[in-house]
KOLPA-931890 format. One record per residue (C-alpha): x, y, z; residue in one letter. Coordinates in steps of 0.1 Angstrom, whole numbers, plus 5000, padded with zeros to 4 digits. Each point is the difference from the previous one (the first is absolute). Example, Ala and Ser with C-alpha at 12.3 -4.5 7.8 and 13.67 -1.06 7.14 Angstrom:
2
512349555078A 501450344993S 
//
This chain:
526
951222936341X 503250185009X 502349825025X 499950135035X 501249705020X 497150035024X 497049775003X 497550185020X 496350074992X 498250275020X 496350065007X 498050225023X 497049875019X 498050115030X 500349655017X 502749744999X 499749704976X 499249665017X 503249814990X 502750225016X 503449885010X 500750325019X 498750335012X 502150315008X 499350285025X 502250305007X 500350165035X 501850305014X 502050005032X 497850005031X 497049814983X 498049805025X 497849814977X 499349934963X 497550224982X 498849814969X 496349964999X 500049824966X 502149715014X 498649705019X 499949995038X 502749734999X 502450214979X 499650305022X 500549795031X 503249864986X 501350354994X 499050105035X 501949715015X 503250114983X 499650365014X 499149895035X 502949755001X 502450284990X 501149804969X 499350314980X 500250355015X 499550194968X 503650104992X 500750084964X 500349694978X 499549775030X 498049694988X 498549705017X 497249754993X 497749765017X 497949724986X 496349944999X 498149704987X 498750044965X 498249724983X 502349704999X 503150205009X 501150325016X 500250374990X 502850235010X 499050335017X 502850254996X 500350315021X 502550264987X 501450305019X 500150364986X 501750185028X 498750305018X 496850144984X 501350354998X 502949884978X 498149774977X 500550104963X 499349844967X 503649885000X 499449845034X 497249804984X 502149914969X 502749865022X 497649815023X 498349854969X 503449894987X 500449805032X 496649854994X 501049894964X 503149835014X 497949815025X 497649904973X 502949864980X 501549825030X 496749845010X 498849944965X 496950205003X 497849994969X 496850175010X 500150295025X 497850305011X 501350335013X 498150235024X 501050364994X 501250185030X 498150305014X 502650275006X 499050365002X 502950134980X 499349784970X 496849974980X 498849644992X 500750034963X 503650115005X 500549735026X 498849744974X 502450144974X 502949985024X 499249645011X 499549874965X 503250174989X 502049855028X 498649654994X 500550014962X 503550145001X 501149755027X 498449714980X 502450064971X 502449714995X 502349994970X 500349634991X 499950014962X 503449824997X 499749735027X 500649674983X 499249645007X 502849975025X 498450265023X 496249944995X 498349745020X 496349885003X 500050185033X 501150324984X 497549974972X 497249965025X 501150335017X 499550194966X 496349934996X 499250365010X 498150205025X 496450125000X 499750315022X 496750165011X 500050355014X 497050035023X 498050324992X 496850114983X 501350344992X 500250084962X 503050235006X 501949705016X 499349794969X 501350284977X 503050045022X 500749624999X 499749994963X 502350304995X 502649855024X 499949674981X 500850184967X 502850215014X 501649695017X 499749804968X 501950274983X 502650015027X 500449625001X 500249994962X 502950255003X 501749785026X 499549704978X 501750154969X 502750165022X 500849665015X 500649834966X 503749944993X 502150164973X 500049694978X 496250044997X 499550375001X 501950224975X 498750324982X 498249824972X 498549755024X 498850295022X 498450164970X 498149684994X 498749995036X 499050374997X 498049904969X 498249735019X 499250255027X 498750254974X 497749744985X 498649895033X 499550345016X 499050204969X 503150214997X 501650144968X 503649894995X 502950134979X 503449855000X 503150184986X 502649764988X 503850074995X 499650134965X 497350255008X 501950125031X 503150044978X 497950214976X 498850215029X 503550055014X 499649825033X 503749965007X 499649925037X 497849694999X 501849884968X 503450045017X 499049815031X 498549714979X 502949984975X 501849735018X 497149755002X 498849754975X 496550115010X 499350354985X 498350275021X 496450104998X 498050315009X 496649865011X 497150255001X 496649925016X 497150244998X 496750025019X 497650254984X 497550025028X 498850364996X 499449994963X 501350264977X 503750004992X 501749674999X 503449884989X 499350014963X 499650385004X 503650045010X 501350365002X 496650154995X 498950275024X 498649845032X 497550155024X 500649975037X 497149765002X 501449764973X 503750035005X 501249675015X 502049925031X 503349854988X 501749735021X 503449874989X 501849695014X 503649874997X 500049654986X 503549875000X 499149634997X 503549905013X 502850235011X 503549875000X 501350355002X 501449974964X 503750074995X 500050155035X 499049665012X 498449945034X 501549775026X 498849644996X 498549985035X 496250054998X 500150094964X 497149764995X 497850255018X 500450234970X 496949834985X 498250265022X 501550294981X 496850014980X 497850075030X 499350364991X 498449904968X 498249715017X 498250265022X 498950174967X 498649664988X 498149965032X 498750364999X 498849974964X 498249675008X 498250165030X 499150324982X 498449814971X 498249755022X 498750285022X 498950194969X 501350335014X 498750304980X 503550144993X 502749964973X 503149825012X 503149914980X 502549755014X 503549964984X 502349705007X 503550094988X 501749674997X 503549874993X 502449735012X 503350135012X 502749754990X 503850014993X 501049894966X 502150124970X 497050214989X 499350155034X 500250375007X 503150115019X 501250255026X 501150304980X 497349974974X 497950304992X 496349944994X 497550244984X 496649975016X 496650054984X 499850375010X 503550074988X 501750005034X 503449834998X 501249775027X 503649895008X 499949655013X 502149975031X 498549685014X 498049754980X 498349895032X 498250345002X 497849884971X 496550055014X 500150374996X 501049964964X 496949784991X 497850235021X 501350324984X 499049904965X 496649895012X 499350325020X 501050234972X 498149814973X 497049945023X 499650365010X 500350134965X 497749744985X 497249995026X 500250365015X 499049865034X 498550195029X 502649845023X 502849744998X 501249755026X 502949764994X 501049705021X 503349825000X 502349785021X 502650274992X 502650035027X 501549795028X 500650345017X 496350045006X 500149675020X 502950145020X 498150325007X 496549865006X 500449635006X 497349754990X 496950185013X 499550294977X 500750144965X 501850314992X 497850274983X 501450294979X 497950254981X 499850344983X 496550065015X 498950045036X 496449924993X 500949684983X 502149905029X 497050065024X 497849794977X 502549715000X 500650035037X 496249985007X 499649704976X 503049825017X 498650075034X 496649864990X 501649684985X 502449945029X 503050054976X 502550255014X 501950274981X 502550275011X 500850314980X 503650064989X 501450324985X 500550074963X 501150334985X 502850194984X 502749885024X 499249644991X 499950084962X 503450185003X 501549695016X 499349784969X 501350244973X 502449854975X 503150134982X 499649864965X 496149955003X 497150175017X 499849775031X 501649685013X 497849705010X 501949975033X 502250245020X 501149745026X 498649885033X 499150335017X 496250085000X 499449744974X 496250005004X 500050384994X 502249964970X 497549764986X 497250255005X 502050284986X 500949804969X 496349924993X 499050365004X 501850074967X 497349814982X 497050205014X 499250344985X 502450255014X 497350255010X 498549755024X 496750044982X 499549625004X 499749895037X 502449715003X 501149765028X 502649735002X 499649715024X 503249815008X 498749665012X 503349815003X 499449935037X 496449904998X 499549814967X 501049675015X 500749865035X 502449735012X 498049935031X 496349925006X 497950315009X 496550015015X 498349974966X 502949944976X 501949684995X 503750014990X 500450144965X 498350264980X 497550235018X 498250174972X 500750335018X 498450304985X 496949844984X 497750115029X 501550355003X 499650064963X 496449874999X 499250245029X 501750284982X 498249954968X 496649955018X 500650335019X 500650174966X 496649884989X 498450155031X 501850334995X 498950014963X 496449945011X 500150285026X 501450244974X 497349904975X 497250095026X 501350365005X 
//
């Protein structure tokens, strides 16, 4: 089993098991009583007491509990607020469910049942998806490296796991729960690998993990080593990785869900039906900044500079486990950016896979170099119907958009709308930023074609303009770049994220790929 650092099993039933530690009910503001026919009279009465006493008024993420006798002990009855009914969304439910998961951990709940809320704006199956997602993501705890000094018998007892029952007899709810479980497993797997430190994860180690994923999920894998990349002329990724004792790797995962053309048929003519979606992720396993070295403060957080590629890992797991009838290729472009006598330098000129030459003005603008080679090689090799790349690319994107949304740049308005819709559905926010001739003019070089950094101004737009040089010039391939620097990790606890890696992008990408399946099916019926 792939590591997800969660220990939750989920089932759907039309009545609660007999050995429950807790039951959970959701209410909107203004609720007068509990509506949950499948629960016992005692459980409903406990919820009603909380409402009538004003302990819970239904405000968003408000949570309280009462106790009822159960066998030789007591059962907790939780009532959780959702806010005003007109404003309840799937994200409201995810955040409320995150509060539930934290309460479960605090009270050491091991066997709980959830009553799905009846809200006019949200179908029961979608509500189940949101609640399961919030609980599974909030249950993530990265504790792989806790040693004997920190673990206690008490702590071991807390890690025995949670059995969660979603109360419903609707087959659509069961399907929705199963799907949410798979997607969250993919996201929590991405968070797990993102959280592993630089002395554990380097490019060859990441390739090994991708191989384990491929075997478990039924994916094809191809790994380009430094010799093959040199033969192909991938000067960007080789330059970035030249200072490290751990050589770079281009890791390619393929899901051939629609049949027909696969990776082995590279460069053959692809039909619209069989051409894959291509998703490319930046995987700098540790980023010192290279010769243009970063300040020491918070440099340890640069283990998260691989989070773009971690989202690709999570996506490929979910696509394969969901058995989506579509071809998808994921590329993890991986290097370690270190200063040494062999490292690339400011002033160097690198020749990329597609022949574009780059004057290196800052070795800490390395992500666009590893992505450029991956984008150029990936689009030529797989002839995709659309391309999306994800990267913790610029601190400037954090300055512009903060820690709540990713920057989105694209050459195609329809693709932007698709990604916007997928992000809205998943609760992950994006904001479009401009990219065009003005930005490309800004990064022109004297001795080479382009520079990898033209200074501080508009740095996210520079990054997007740089990457646009590695997509066909005629814009025949829809392409989008997601700068996730502000959302890939968090230094404070959020409603359903602990401090650390978030796995941002996995859910948006899964929605995007799934929507493509629907569009393909609709076209096929015409």
